[in-house]
N, C-alpha and C positions, 0 to 999 in steps of 0.2 A: 422261571424264577420262583423260589420257595420263600414264602413270607411267614409261614407258621410251622412249628416243629411237627404238628400233627399231619402235615402234608408229606412227610418223609416216609418212604417205604423202608422200614427198619430191617427187612429181610434182604435188601439190596446191598450192593457194595458201592462205595463212593471214592472219589479221588480228592486230592488236596484242592484241585481247581473247583470241584463241586462245593467243597467246604467254604471257599471264599465267596461264592455266589449266593450263599444263603443269607437272607436278611430277616432274622427273627430274634426275639428277645431272649429266648432260652439259651443257656450255655450248654454246649455239647463238646465232646471230644471225639476225634476221628483216629481210630487205631486199626491198622491193617485193613482199611476200607470199610470198617464197621463203625456205626455211630452210637455213642453212648452219652446219655444225658448227664450233666454234671449237677449235683445237688449242692446246696449250700451246707456248711458245717452244721447249722441248726437242724436242717432236715435230715442229714446223714446221722446225727446223733439220735434222732427219734427211731431210726431203722435198726439200731443195735439192740 
């Protein structure tokens, strides 16, 4: 069971079942088996 985003191997591929088993505070999105962190709008606007 993963409890921190940093425990994910971002080079791996994941399933929807994996996604539901993760228990951490960070928001992520699962697209075609790849995990992408979701940033808040405040953080996203700083990246532009």
